[in-house]
C-alpha positions in Angstrom: 122.8 90.6 80.3 121.2 87.8 82.1 117.6 88.0 82.9 117.1 84.3 83.6 114.8 84.9 86.6 112.4 86.7 84.3 112.1 83.7 82.0 111.2 81.0 84.5 107.5 81.2 83.7 105.6 82.6 80.9 103.2 84.2 83.4 105.9 85.9 85.5 106.5 89.5 86.3 105.2 90.6 82.9 102.0 88.6 83.1 102.9 87.1 79.8 105.9 86.3 77.8 108.4 89.0 76.8 107.3 88.5 73.2 103.6 89.0 73.9 104.3 92.1 76.1 106.5 93.6 73.4 103.5 93.2 71.0 101.2 94.9 73.5 103.6 97.8 73.8 104.2 98.0 70.0 100.4 98.3 69.4 99.7 100.8 72.2 102.8 103.1 72.5 103.4 106.3 70.6 103.5 105.4 66.9 106.4 107.6 66.1 108.5 106.1 68.9 107.6 102.6 67.8 108.5 103.4 64.2 111.8 104.9 65.2 112.9 102.0 67.3 111.7 99.3 64.8 113.6 101.1 62.1 116.7 101.0 64.2 116.1 97.4 65.0 115.7 96.5 61.3 118.8 98.6 60.4 120.8 96.6 62.9 119.4 93.3 61.6 120.2 94.3 58.0 123.8 95.1 59.0 124.2 91.8 60.9 122.9 89.9 57.8 125.3 91.7 55.6 128.2 90.8 57.9 127.2 87.2 58.0 126.8 87.1 54.2 130.2 88.7 53.7 131.8 86.1 56.0 129.7 83.0 55.3 128.5 83.6 51.7 125.0 83.4 50.4 124.2 80.3 52.4 124.5 82.1 55.7 120.8 81.3 56.4 121.6 77.6 56.5 124.3 78.4 59.1 122.0 80.5 61.2 119.2 77.9 61.1 121.7 75.2 62.2 122.9 77.5 65.0 119.3 78.0 66.2 118.7 74.3 66.3 121.9 73.5 68.1 121.5 76.4 70.6 117.8 76.6 71.0 117.7 77.5 74.7 120.3 80.2 74.4 118.6 81.6 71.3 115.3 81.7 73.1 116.9 83.5 76.1 118.5 86.0 73.8 115.3 86.6 71.9 113.5 87.4 75.2 116.3 89.6 76.2 116.1 91.6 73.0 112.3 91.9 73.5 112.9 93.4 76.9 115.5 95.7 75.6 113.2 96.9 72.8 110.4 97.4 75.2 112.6 99.5 77.5 113.6 101.7 74.5 110.0 102.2 73.5 108.6 102.8 77.0 111.4 105.1 78.1 110.8 107.3 75.0 107.0 107.2 75.4 106.9 108.7 78.9 
């Protein structure tokens, strides 16, 4: 998904960055919903790390860090997109 219009300015539609708005939601939304979605997020992250370790070995962190440096803008955009996705999950279950 491309949300590029949302990322043009830190004080855009969300009146703050997607990361700061996610933090606001995490600390104010229903605790059970937040726990559930964060557990799912961490489970997914754990699986991704295991796949990377299986294919790249124990030094996969070096490869990831190199990728982040070489693709900084794309990584930032993806990070913001993931924040928006997680916010949507939490908010939709909190209504």
